[in-house]
N, C-alpha and C positions, 0 to 999 in steps of 0.2 A: 676115517675121521679117529681124529689124534683122541686118546683116553685124556681127560683134566687133569692136570697133576693132583695129587692126592693132597688134602690140606694136613698140614703137619700141628700139629697143637702147639700153641706157644709154652715156653717152658715154663712150669711152676715159678713162682717167685720165690726166692729165697727168704725160709723162715728167720728174722734177724735177732728174734728176741732167743731162741734155741742157739744159732752163733756166737749169741754174747756170752749165753750161759756155759758153752761148750770151750770158749775161751777163754772165761773165768776173771777175777778182777788183780788176776797178776799179785805180786809180793810172792812171799814164800809158798801161795798155796798153785802157782806156775811150774810146772815140770822139768820146764828146763833148768840145767844146772851153768851151762856156758852164758856167756853175756850177749852175742850176736842171738842165739834162739831165743832169748827172754824179750830181744829186741823186737825182734819179727815178729812174735807174739803178740805184742802188745800195740804195735804199729797196727796190725791186722783188725785188733778189738778197738783201736780208736776209730778205724774207716766202719767198721759195721756200727759202733756207736753212732757216728756222724752221721750214718744215714737211718737208723733209728730213730735220728732227732729229725731228720730232715722229711719223714712221715708223717709225723706227728704234727698236723700244724693245723690242729681244731682248735679255739674258741670259744668257750661255755661257759656258764654259771653252772660253779660245782655246788652238789650236797653231798657232804662229808659227815659221816655218823660218827663217832668215838664213843665207844658203849666198850662194856668190860665188867668184871670185877675189882678189876687191878687200877689203882691210883694214879692221876695225870689226865684224866680225860679233858676234865676243864683248862688247865694246864697247857695241855693239848692246843685248846682251842684259843688262849691269850697269844699263845705266840703267833697266831694268826692273823690276830687283831693287832698287834706290835709291829708287824711283819705289812699291813695292811697300810696303816697309819703310817709308815715311817716311808711311804709313798704319796702319801698325800691324798689317798682316799680315805671316802667318809666310813664309820661303820657303827651298829646298833648292837648290844648288847640286852638280852632280857633272861634275866634269871626267874625261874619258875617255882623252885622250893627255896631256896638261899634267901634272904634278906633280914634275920634276925641278927643280923652281926655288918659290919663292913669290914669286906675280905681290903688288903692290902693291894693288889690289884687296883680295885678302882678307885684307891689313894694317888697311888703310883699316873694312871693314867689321867688325871683331872687336867694336866699340863696339853691337853689334844683338845682342851675346850670342848666346841662345837661339833667336831670334827666326829667325835666318840661321844654315843649318846648311851646311857646304861641306868638300867632300870631293875634294881632289886625288888622283885612285888610277890613273891613269898616270904613266910612269917617264921621260916624257920622247917628242923624235921617233924613229920607228923607225930612224934611220939612229946614233941614239947607245945604242938599248936593244939590236940585231941579234939579238933572240931572238923570233924568230913566236910561238912558243907561249908562249913567258912574255907578250906582248900580247896575245895571245890570251885567254888566262887574268883577265890583269889588266881586259879590256872587260868580259868575262862577266860579273866581279866588281863590275865596277862598275855596268855593269846590274840586277845581282839588289839593288843598292842603290838604284837609280830607281827599279823596280819598286815600294819602299818608301815611298818618298816620291809616288810617281805614284797612291797608293792611300790616303795621308794626307788626310783631309778637311780637317786644320788647316794644310795648306800650300798657301798659295793660288798660289804661284807656282812651279814646279820648273825648272830650267835644268838641261838636256843639252848640257853646253860640250864641243863637238867630236864631236858623237856623230855627224854626219853621215861624218865622215873615218873614225870606227873600222867604218860601216855600208861606206865605201868600201873601206878596205884587206881587206874580207872577213871579219875577225873577230866582227863581229853583221849577222846577217839584219834586214833592213828589216822584214820579215812580223813578227818578235819586236816590234819598235818601235811597229810599228804597233795589234798586238795591245795592248801595253802602253798605249798613249795612251787606247784604248778603254775602259780599266779606270778610271780616273779617274773622280772626283766633276764632276757636274755644273758644277762653278763654278769649276773648278782649271784654270789658265793653263800650258802646258808649251811651255819653247821650246826648240830646237833647235838649233845653231848647227854651224859648219862646213862647207869646201869638198867640191862633189861628191853633194845630198843626192838621194837615189833618188828616182826617178817616184814611186812608190808613197806616198814620205812625201811630196811635193810634191801630190799629189793628196788626200791626207786633210788638208793647212793649210788651216786658215781665212786665213791672212798668212803670204805668199811676200815678203821682201826680198832682191834679189840685188845683193851688192856687187859695182861692176863696177873694173876694175882699169886706171886711165889713166895712172898716173905713181906710182913709189913708189921713196925712197932707197936704200934697199941694193940697188936694180937700179942704177940710171941715176947713183948717186952713189957707190957703196961705203959707203953711212952704215950706221954698225950698232946694233943693237937697243939703244934707249937706255930709263935708269928713265922709267917715267911713259908713256913712247909705248908702246911693245911687253911690255911685261911690271912 
């Protein structure tokens, strides 16, 4: 009786991300000094990139968190707002702490009409409002409005601006937010901005970007908040 052929384990799949990193982005970072050698490296880099893109075919609604001490969190979220509106999809923006002023972006985006619902439901910074209970009530009201949008399949993107700050201040529980995120339709994206995003929200997120403060004109130079930059 003949012995069965031994089972040969399948070759491991190539680590395309590692290959892409090893091949590098090109330019003057590539080690080749000759034209042909550089062309071969970049041709292989293109092949690897095409395989990477081909492997990643999942579509889902994303949870994106922009946090950190640096400036640009709301600005990044608004870039996604404009991009989504440009594709003809509907967006909702709920601002939790802001509300004592009308920002330039709200004025600029009015032209999108009903495609964009914008709610500034706070009354400003805590040192301006000076009323914890009032702030708490406003945050909870903003959260209830947010839940309506999170459950609405017509809204492709929901931005919860400064919601991380509302949680940090204790006006909103992280568990409330995570539970609300899980109620979304499958293809609804949601952005949470603000400093101090809690760990449970970071763990729930699909993308987390932390803005790092390196230099700021308000601190180093005494430059005031200026129209078009801060508001």
